[in-house]
A tleap script that builds the chain and sets N, CA, C and O, in Angstrom:
source leaprc.protein.ff14SB
mol = sequence {
  NMET SER ARG ARG TRP GLU TYR GLY GLN ILE
  PHE VAL PRO ASN PRO GLU PRO PHE GLY GLY
  LEU PRO LYS GLU ALA LEU ASP LEU GLY ARG
  VAL LYS ARG ALA GLY GLU GLU GLY TRP GLU
  LEU VAL THR THR ILE PRO TYR THR THR PRO
  GLN GLY GLU VAL ARG GLY ALA PHE PHE ILE
  PHE LYS ARG GLU ALA PRO ALA ASP CGLU
}
set mol.1.N position { 0.844 -1.184 0.000 }
set mol.1.CA position { 0.000 0.000 0.000 }
set mol.1.C position { 0.886 1.244 0.000 }
set mol.1.O position { 1.788 1.366 0.829 }
set mol.2.N position { 0.635 2.149 -0.912 }
set mol.2.CA position { 1.444 3.363 -0.984 }
set mol.2.C position { 0.899 4.418 -0.018 }
set mol.2.O position { -0.287 4.430 0.311 }
set mol.3.N position { 1.770 5.276 0.414 }
set mol.3.CA position { 1.377 6.351 1.318 }
set mol.3.C position { 0.739 7.483 0.526 }
set mol.3.O position { 1.134 7.776 -0.602 }
set mol.4.N position { -0.248 8.107 1.140 }
set mol.4.CA position { -0.886 9.278 0.534 }
set mol.4.C position { -0.646 10.463 1.461 }
set mol.4.O position { -0.585 10.313 2.681 }
set mol.5.N position { -0.511 11.633 0.865 }
set mol.5.CA position { -0.220 12.834 1.644 }
set mol.5.C position { -1.301 13.880 1.428 }
set mol.5.O position { -1.898 13.961 0.354 }
set mol.6.N position { -1.542 14.666 2.440 }
set mol.6.CA position { -2.365 15.853 2.285 }
set mol.6.C position { -1.471 17.058 2.547 }
set mol.6.O position { -0.516 16.980 3.319 }
set mol.7.N position { -1.790 18.164 1.900 }
set mol.7.CA position { -0.954 19.356 1.974 }
set mol.7.C position { -1.771 20.546 2.469 }
set mol.7.O position { -2.987 20.606 2.286 }
set mol.8.N position { -1.088 21.474 3.087 }
set mol.8.CA position { -1.716 22.686 3.559 }
set mol.8.C position { -0.742 23.842 3.508 }
set mol.8.O position { 0.461 23.646 3.342 }
set mol.9.N position { -1.264 25.046 3.652 }
set mol.9.CA position { -0.401 26.234 3.645 }
set mol.9.C position { -0.869 27.225 4.688 }
set mol.9.O position { -2.049 27.292 5.031 }
set mol.10.N position { 0.077 27.984 5.178 }
set mol.10.CA position { -0.191 29.080 6.112 }
set mol.10.C position { 0.596 30.272 5.608 }
set mol.10.O position { 1.776 30.146 5.279 }
set mol.11.N position { -0.048 31.432 5.543 }
set mol.11.CA position { 0.658 32.661 5.179 }
set mol.11.C position { 1.048 33.384 6.468 }
set mol.11.O position { 0.203 33.624 7.330 }
set mol.12.N position { 2.318 33.726 6.594 }
set mol.12.CA position { 2.812 34.464 7.755 }
set mol.12.C position { 3.335 35.810 7.259 }
set mol.12.O position { 4.363 35.859 6.583 }
set mol.13.N position { 2.637 36.909 7.587 }
set mol.13.CA position { 3.089 38.227 7.134 }
set mol.13.C position { 4.319 38.699 7.905 }
set mol.13.O position { 4.521 38.342 9.065 }
set mol.14.N position { 5.124 39.500 7.239 }
set mol.14.CA position { 6.240 40.153 7.935 }
set mol.14.C position { 5.672 41.186 8.894 }
set mol.14.O position { 4.679 41.843 8.582 }
set mol.15.N position { 6.294 41.335 10.058 }
set mol.15.CA position { 5.834 42.409 10.950 }
set mol.15.C position { 6.153 43.772 10.349 }
set mol.15.O position { 7.073 43.903 9.541 }
set mol.16.N position { 5.399 44.771 10.744 }
set mol.16.CA position { 5.632 46.131 10.259 }
set mol.16.C position { 7.003 46.622 10.746 }
set mol.16.O position { 7.375 46.383 11.895 }
set mol.17.N position { 7.742 47.297 9.886 }
set mol.17.CA position { 9.064 47.799 10.299 }
set mol.17.C position { 8.955 49.110 11.083 }
set mol.17.O position { 8.000 49.871 10.930 }
set mol.18.N position { 9.937 49.339 11.903 }
set mol.18.CA position { 10.064 50.605 12.623 }
set mol.18.C position { 11.546 50.937 12.654 }
set mol.18.O position { 12.327 50.236 13.297 }
set mol.19.N position { 11.933 51.986 11.974 }
set mol.19.CA position { 13.347 52.355 11.925 }
set mol.19.C position { 14.201 51.337 11.205 }
set mol.19.O position { 15.385 51.197 11.512 }
set mol.20.N position { 13.612 50.609 10.235 }
set mol.20.CA position { 14.368 49.623 9.471 }
set mol.20.C position { 14.359 48.234 10.077 }
set mol.20.O position { 14.778 47.280 9.421 }
set mol.21.N position { 13.894 48.092 11.312 }
set mol.21.CA position { 13.837 46.782 11.970 }
set mol.21.C position { 12.382 46.430 12.263 }
set mol.21.O position { 11.547 47.321 12.417 }
set mol.22.N position { 12.072 45.124 12.340 }
set mol.22.CA position { 10.696 44.748 12.676 }
set mol.22.C position { 10.324 45.219 14.079 }
set mol.22.O position { 11.147 45.178 14.994 }
set mol.23.N position { 9.068 45.669 14.242 }
set mol.23.CA position { 8.599 46.103 15.552 }
set mol.23.C position { 8.371 44.916 16.481 }
set mol.23.O position { 8.466 45.053 17.700 }
set mol.24.N position { 8.074 43.762 15.912 }
set mol.24.CA position { 7.802 42.572 16.714 }
set mol.24.C position { 8.261 41.337 15.951 }
set mol.24.O position { 8.605 41.421 14.772 }
set mol.25.N position { 8.265 40.197 16.621 }
set mol.25.CA position { 8.696 38.948 15.990 }
set mol.25.C position { 7.594 38.401 15.081 }
set mol.25.O position { 6.446 38.842 15.144 }
set mol.26.N position { 7.958 37.441 14.241 }
set mol.26.CA position { 6.958 36.777 13.413 }
set mol.26.C position { 5.936 36.090 14.308 }
set mol.26.O position { 6.292 35.538 15.350 }
set mol.27.N position { 4.677 36.123 13.909 }
set mol.27.CA position { 3.623 35.438 14.644 }
set mol.27.C position { 3.569 33.991 14.148 }
set mol.27.O position { 2.957 33.701 13.121 }
set mol.28.N position { 4.213 33.094 14.885 }
set mol.28.CA position { 4.304 31.701 14.465 }
set mol.28.C position { 3.345 30.792 15.226 }
set mol.28.O position { 3.528 29.575 15.228 }
set mol.29.N position { 2.334 31.354 15.869 }
set mol.29.CA position { 1.377 30.550 16.616 }
set mol.29.C position { 0.687 29.500 15.765 }
set mol.29.O position { 0.556 28.350 16.182 }
set mol.30.N position { 0.241 29.886 14.570 }
set mol.30.CA position { -0.425 28.926 13.676 }
set mol.30.C position { 0.548 27.864 13.183 }
set mol.30.O position { 0.164 26.708 13.008 }
set mol.31.N position { 1.802 28.243 12.956 }
set mol.31.CA position { 2.809 27.283 12.507 }
set mol.31.C position { 3.069 26.263 13.616 }
set mol.31.O position { 3.162 25.064 13.351 }
set mol.32.N position { 3.185 26.736 14.846 }
set mol.32.CA position { 3.399 25.834 15.985 }
set mol.32.C position { 2.223 24.874 16.133 }
set mol.32.O position { 2.422 23.680 16.356 }
set mol.33.N position { 1.004 25.386 16.011 }
set mol.33.CA position { -0.194 24.544 16.136 }
set mol.33.C position { -0.213 23.475 15.038 }
set mol.33.O position { -0.596 22.334 15.297 }
set mol.34.N position { 0.194 23.830 13.826 }
set mol.34.CA position { 0.242 22.854 12.732 }
set mol.34.C position { 1.205 21.719 13.081 }
set mol.34.O position { 0.895 20.552 12.843 }
set mol.35.N position { 2.352 22.045 13.634 }
set mol.35.CA position { 3.306 21.011 14.046 }
set mol.35.C position { 2.722 20.092 15.104 }
set mol.35.O position { 2.932 18.880 15.065 }
set mol.36.N position { 1.991 20.664 16.044 }
set mol.36.CA position { 1.356 19.858 17.091 }
set mol.36.C position { 0.276 18.939 16.527 }
set mol.36.O position { -0.037 17.907 17.121 }
set mol.37.N position { -0.291 19.311 15.385 }
set mol.37.CA position { -1.326 18.497 14.735 }
set mol.37.C position { -0.739 17.476 13.763 }
set mol.37.O position { -1.486 16.789 13.066 }
set mol.38.N position { 0.583 17.369 13.709 }
set mol.38.CA position { 1.226 16.365 12.870 }
set mol.38.C position { 1.658 16.835 11.499 }
set mol.38.O position { 2.114 16.029 10.688 }
set mol.39.N position { 1.523 18.139 11.218 }
set mol.39.CA position { 1.969 18.665 9.929 }
set mol.39.C position { 3.478 18.841 9.946 }
set mol.39.O position { 4.046 19.268 10.951 }
set mol.40.N position { 4.122 18.515 8.846 }
set mol.40.CA position { 5.566 18.651 8.681 }
set mol.40.C position { 5.843 19.766 7.681 }
set mol.40.O position { 5.256 19.792 6.599 }
set mol.41.N position { 6.735 20.686 8.037 }
set mol.41.CA position { 7.087 21.785 7.139 }
set mol.41.C position { 7.881 21.245 5.953 }
set mol.41.O position { 8.891 20.563 6.126 }
set mol.42.N position { 7.408 21.561 4.746 }
set mol.42.CA position { 8.065 21.111 3.520 }
set mol.42.C position { 8.968 22.210 2.972 }
set mol.42.O position { 10.133 21.970 2.656 }
set mol.43.N position { 8.414 23.430 2.862 }
set mol.43.CA position { 9.193 24.543 2.312 }
set mol.43.C position { 8.499 25.853 2.657 }
set mol.43.O position { 7.360 25.866 3.122 }
set mol.44.N position { 9.193 26.932 2.425 }
set mol.44.CA position { 8.605 28.258 2.530 }
set mol.44.C position { 8.811 28.977 1.203 }
set mol.44.O position { 9.807 28.764 0.511 }
set mol.45.N position { 7.854 29.830 0.865 }
set mol.45.CA position { 7.923 30.598 -0.380 }
set mol.45.C position { 7.696 32.060 -0.021 }
set mol.45.O position { 6.628 32.408 0.483 }
set mol.46.N position { 8.684 32.929 -0.270 }
set mol.46.CA position { 8.479 34.342 0.066 }
set mol.46.C position { 7.425 34.979 -0.835 }
set mol.46.O position { 7.334 34.673 -2.023 }
set mol.47.N position { 6.643 35.862 -0.250 }
set mol.47.CA position { 5.696 36.664 -1.019 }
set mol.47.C position { 6.331 38.033 -1.200 }
set mol.47.O position { 6.477 38.793 -0.242 }
set mol.48.N position { 6.706 38.342 -2.437 }
set mol.48.CA position { 7.441 39.563 -2.755 }
set mol.48.C position { 6.634 40.417 -3.719 }
set mol.48.O position { 6.069 39.904 -4.685 }
set mol.49.N position { 6.580 41.717 -3.460 }
set mol.49.CA position { 5.888 42.639 -4.357 }
set mol.49.C position { 6.741 42.870 -5.602 }
set mol.49.O position { 7.932 42.561 -5.597 }
set mol.50.N position { 6.144 43.412 -6.676 }
set mol.50.CA position { 6.933 43.719 -7.871 }
set mol.50.C position { 8.089 44.694 -7.599 }
set mol.50.O position { 9.059 44.733 -8.355 }
set mol.51.N position { 7.982 45.473 -6.524 }
set mol.51.CA position { 9.050 46.406 -6.170 }
set mol.51.C position { 10.172 45.733 -5.366 }
set mol.51.O position { 11.154 46.383 -5.008 }
set mol.52.N position { 10.027 44.436 -5.084 }
set mol.52.CA position { 11.066 43.700 -4.372 }
set mol.52.C position { 10.903 43.645 -2.866 }
set mol.52.O position { 11.782 43.144 -2.166 }
set mol.53.N position { 9.790 44.154 -2.359 }
set mol.53.CA position { 9.556 44.144 -0.921 }
set mol.53.C position { 8.967 42.797 -0.495 }
set mol.53.O position { 7.947 42.368 -1.035 }
set mol.54.N position { 9.599 42.135 0.461 }
set mol.54.CA position { 9.091 40.865 0.970 }
set mol.54.C position { 8.011 41.176 2.005 }
set mol.54.O position { 8.292 41.773 3.045 }
set mol.55.N position { 6.779 40.768 1.715 }
set mol.55.CA position { 5.633 41.067 2.584 }
set mol.55.C position { 5.310 39.929 3.551 }
set mol.55.O position { 4.520 40.107 4.478 }
set mol.56.N position { 5.913 38.768 3.339 }
set mol.56.CA position { 5.652 37.616 4.197 }
set mol.56.C position { 6.090 36.351 3.485 }
set mol.56.O position { 6.839 36.399 2.509 }
set mol.57.N position { 5.613 35.218 3.984 }
set mol.57.CA position { 5.983 33.944 3.379 }
set mol.57.C position { 4.843 32.946 3.519 }
set mol.57.O position { 4.090 32.960 4.493 }
set mol.58.N position { 4.742 32.089 2.527 }
set mol.58.CA position { 3.830 30.956 2.593 }
set mol.58.C position { 4.612 29.772 3.150 }
set mol.58.O position { 5.682 29.442 2.640 }
set mol.59.N position { 4.091 29.135 4.182 }
set mol.59.CA position { 4.677 27.936 4.756 }
set mol.59.C position { 3.860 26.758 4.224 }
set mol.59.O position { 2.646 26.709 4.419 }
set mol.60.N position { 4.513 25.818 3.562 }
set mol.60.CA position { 3.839 24.669 2.967 }
set mol.60.C position { 4.107 23.447 3.845 }
set mol.60.O position { 5.253 23.149 4.181 }
set mol.61.N position { 3.032 22.746 4.210 }
set mol.61.CA position { 3.116 21.587 5.100 }
set mol.61.C position { 2.549 20.347 4.429 }
set mol.61.O position { 1.798 20.439 3.458 }
set mol.62.N position { 2.921 19.176 4.963 }
set mol.62.CA position { 2.300 17.929 4.547 }
set mol.62.C position { 2.172 17.018 5.759 }
set mol.62.O position { 2.898 17.162 6.743 }
set mol.63.N position { 1.242 16.085 5.671 }
set mol.63.CA position { 1.126 15.011 6.654 }
set mol.63.C position { 0.482 13.835 5.960 }
set mol.63.O position { -0.186 13.990 4.938 }
set mol.64.N position { 0.685 12.663 6.518 }
set mol.64.CA position { 0.129 11.469 5.911 }
set mol.64.C position { -1.387 11.519 6.020 }
set mol.64.O position { -1.942 11.804 7.081 }
set mol.65.N position { -2.049 11.234 4.893 }
set mol.65.CA position { -3.513 11.249 4.850 }
set mol.65.C position { -4.047 9.995 5.532 }
set mol.65.O position { -3.424 8.935 5.468 }
set mol.66.N position { -5.191 10.116 6.179 }
set mol.66.CA position { -5.779 8.924 6.803 }
set mol.66.C position { -6.114 7.867 5.756 }
set mol.66.O position { -6.450 8.189 4.616 }
set mol.67.N position { -6.017 6.619 6.153 }
set mol.67.CA position { -6.318 5.522 5.238 }
set mol.67.C position { -7.811 5.479 4.943 }
set mol.67.O position { -8.635 5.684 5.834 }
set mol.68.N position { -8.150 5.213 3.692 }
set mol.68.CA position { -9.565 5.051 3.323 }
set mol.68.C position { -10.064 3.725 3.892 }
set mol.68.O position { -9.363 2.713 3.874 }
set mol.69.N position { -11.261 3.760 4.383 }
set mol.69.CA position { -11.822 2.527 4.950 }
set mol.69.C position { -12.925 1.985 4.082 }
set mol.69.O position { -13.513 0.952 4.404 }
savepdb mol mol.pdb
quit
């Protein structure tokens, strides 16, 4: 029997800058919760504007899909 996977994504925005530095840390609460639910981080993809500004990142996850009964 081959393994089947399900995939999901979470968008994490960059915090607003203040004086060139972020005012606060990334909000990774949803990412942490995904890990607790058995999701494994596969990759991240930056979300960049046409002007080159990175506005955040998409976190791509996978976990083994439940077996069909």
